[in-house]
Backbone as CSV, one residue per row, in Angstrom:
resi,resn,N_x,N_y,N_z,CA_x,CA_y,CA_z,C_x,C_y,C_z
1,MET,0.727,-1.071,-0.060,-0.008,-0.064,-0.068,0.924,1.304,0.143
2,ARG,0.568,2.140,-0.750,1.166,3.314,-0.723,0.771,4.434,0.227
3,LEU,1.637,5.386,0.726,1.199,6.321,1.530,-0.101,7.034,1.070
4,THR,-0.021,7.283,-0.017,-1.169,8.254,-0.657,-2.284,7.148,-0.616
5,ASP,-2.150,6.199,-0.739,-3.672,5.331,-0.656,-3.970,5.144,0.923
6,PHE,-2.923,4.987,1.684,-3.324,4.923,3.382,-4.039,6.299,3.722
7,TRP,-3.385,7.532,3.300,-4.135,8.673,3.495,-5.517,8.732,3.210
8,ASP,-5.674,8.280,1.716,-7.032,8.430,1.278,-8.010,7.528,1.984
9,ARG,-7.575,6.250,2.510,-8.434,5.495,3.361,-8.640,6.007,4.713
10,MET,-7.740,6.885,5.216,-7.869,7.546,6.480,-9.043,8.565,6.431
11,ARG,-8.839,9.317,5.389,-9.740,10.404,5.223,-11.028,10.063,4.715
12,ARG,-11.284,8.576,4.018,-12.800,8.129,3.712,-13.408,7.525,5.047
13,GLN,-12.468,7.119,5.806,-13.010,6.376,7.098,-13.371,7.643,8.137
14,PHE,-12.659,8.665,8.476,-12.744,9.626,9.542,-13.049,10.975,9.162
15,GLY,-13.007,11.272,7.742,-13.172,12.769,7.222,-11.888,13.557,7.293
16,GLU,-11.914,14.309,6.377,-10.683,15.031,5.990,-10.031,15.593,7.348
17,ARG,-10.610,16.359,8.314,-10.024,16.705,9.482,-9.659,15.930,10.474
18,TYR,-10.734,15.176,10.728,-10.564,14.115,11.867,-9.506,13.219,11.641
19,ALA,-9.260,12.724,10.243,-8.225,11.678,10.043,-6.899,12.141,10.543
20,GLU,-6.631,13.472,10.304,-5.366,14.191,10.837,-5.221,14.094,12.305
21,SER,-6.219,14.377,13.018,-6.469,14.281,14.519,-6.259,12.993,14.977
22,VAL,-7.027,11.936,14.451,-6.584,10.478,14.773,-5.297,10.185,14.488
23,ALA,-4.487,10.404,13.508,-3.338,9.999,13.205,-2.189,10.883,14.098
24,LYS,-2.519,11.978,14.637,-1.673,12.744,15.414,-1.955,12.279,17.027
25,ASP,-2.991,12.193,17.361,-3.438,12.171,18.718,-3.664,10.704,19.266
26,TYR,-4.250,9.929,18.526,-4.750,8.500,19.123,-3.573,7.586,19.091
27,VAL,-3.278,7.160,20.320,-2.107,5.902,20.614,-3.022,4.476,20.339
28,LEU,-2.282,3.772,19.402,-2.680,2.611,19.272,-1.781,1.577,19.602
29,ALA,-2.482,0.472,20.453,-1.582,-0.598,21.169,-0.961,-1.498,20.314
30,GLU,-1.624,-1.538,18.857,-1.253,-2.358,17.950,0.078,-1.768,17.334
31,LEU,0.393,-0.539,17.549,1.457,-0.118,16.865,2.695,0.272,18.323
32,GLY,2.416,-0.444,19.242,3.469,-0.383,20.147,3.421,0.854,21.123
33,GLY,1.972,1.145,21.189,1.822,2.502,22.183,2.295,3.752,21.146
34,ARG,2.218,3.643,19.888,2.581,4.959,19.187,1.401,5.446,18.342
35,THR,1.421,6.592,18.044,0.461,7.117,16.978,0.592,6.599,15.721
36,VAL,-0.477,6.949,14.812,-0.194,6.577,13.463,1.041,7.432,12.720
37,GLU,0.828,8.559,13.181,2.287,9.539,12.493,3.553,9.247,13.267
38,GLN,3.547,8.832,14.392,4.867,8.117,14.863,5.248,6.880,14.211
39,ALA,4.277,6.008,14.104,4.699,4.766,13.550,5.267,4.960,12.031
40,LEU,4.438,5.716,11.183,4.856,6.129,9.902,6.386,6.700,10.081
41,ALA,6.406,7.667,10.784,7.789,8.380,11.004,8.936,7.277,11.322
42,ASP,8.688,6.321,12.054,9.477,5.500,12.476,9.784,4.257,11.499
43,GLY,9.188,4.372,10.223,9.422,3.615,9.128,8.489,2.270,9.104
44,LYS,7.422,2.298,9.964,6.386,1.264,9.720,5.786,1.452,8.406
45,ALA,5.586,0.248,7.755,4.934,0.158,6.463,3.495,0.722,6.635
46,PRO,2.945,1.626,5.679,1.370,1.991,5.754,0.468,0.912,5.627
47,LYS,0.907,-0.301,5.024,-0.094,-1.375,5.215,-0.246,-1.787,6.531
48,GLU,0.812,-1.955,7.238,0.930,-2.485,8.633,0.114,-1.515,9.527
49,VAL,0.379,-0.202,9.356,-0.317,0.921,9.991,-1.851,0.879,9.853
50,TRP,-2.121,0.774,8.540,-3.529,0.619,8.469,-4.318,-0.626,8.895
51,ARG,-3.564,-1.772,8.810,-4.117,-2.824,9.612,-4.496,-2.634,11.247
52,ALA,-3.510,-1.851,11.741,-3.656,-1.492,13.100,-4.850,-0.589,13.270
53,VAL,-5.122,0.402,12.554,-6.145,1.209,12.346,-7.630,0.367,12.396
54,VAL,-7.514,-0.454,11.363,-8.784,-1.546,10.993,-8.935,-2.274,12.435
55,ALA,-8.048,-2.737,12.981,-7.999,-3.332,14.227,-8.610,-2.687,15.335
56,THR,-8.307,-1.434,15.390,-8.788,-0.578,16.551,-10.216,0.099,16.283
57,PHE,-10.392,0.379,15.213,-11.763,1.186,14.839,-12.711,0.267,13.851
58,ASP,-13.924,0.727,13.944,-14.821,0.190,13.134,-14.770,0.278,11.749
59,VAL,-13.925,-0.293,10.994,-13.809,0.314,9.451,-14.550,-0.781,8.678
60,PRO,-15.356,0.079,7.810,-16.277,-0.972,6.836,-15.425,-1.928,5.979
61,PRO,-16.012,-2.958,5.633,-15.278,-3.837,4.933,-14.762,-3.479,3.448
62,ALA,-15.431,-2.344,2.921,-15.094,-1.852,1.575,-13.720,-1.057,1.733
63,LEU,-13.344,-0.710,2.908,-12.127,0.076,3.200,-11.020,-0.873,3.692
64,ARG,-11.175,-1.772,3.988,-10.280,-2.884,4.524,-9.297,-3.268,3.486
């Protein structure tokens, strides 16, 4: 998954503004206690980060 695809899915799931807030502020246990932004900055693959988002939030099957 490309980073642009990741952000497209985040925006479709949470909305334009809230996606950024979730990425910046929400700590995910599946990411080792990091936020989405931290995990991506640490070099975690967007696909792995997206899987953590899916595991944490109620993401519809069409976006999984």
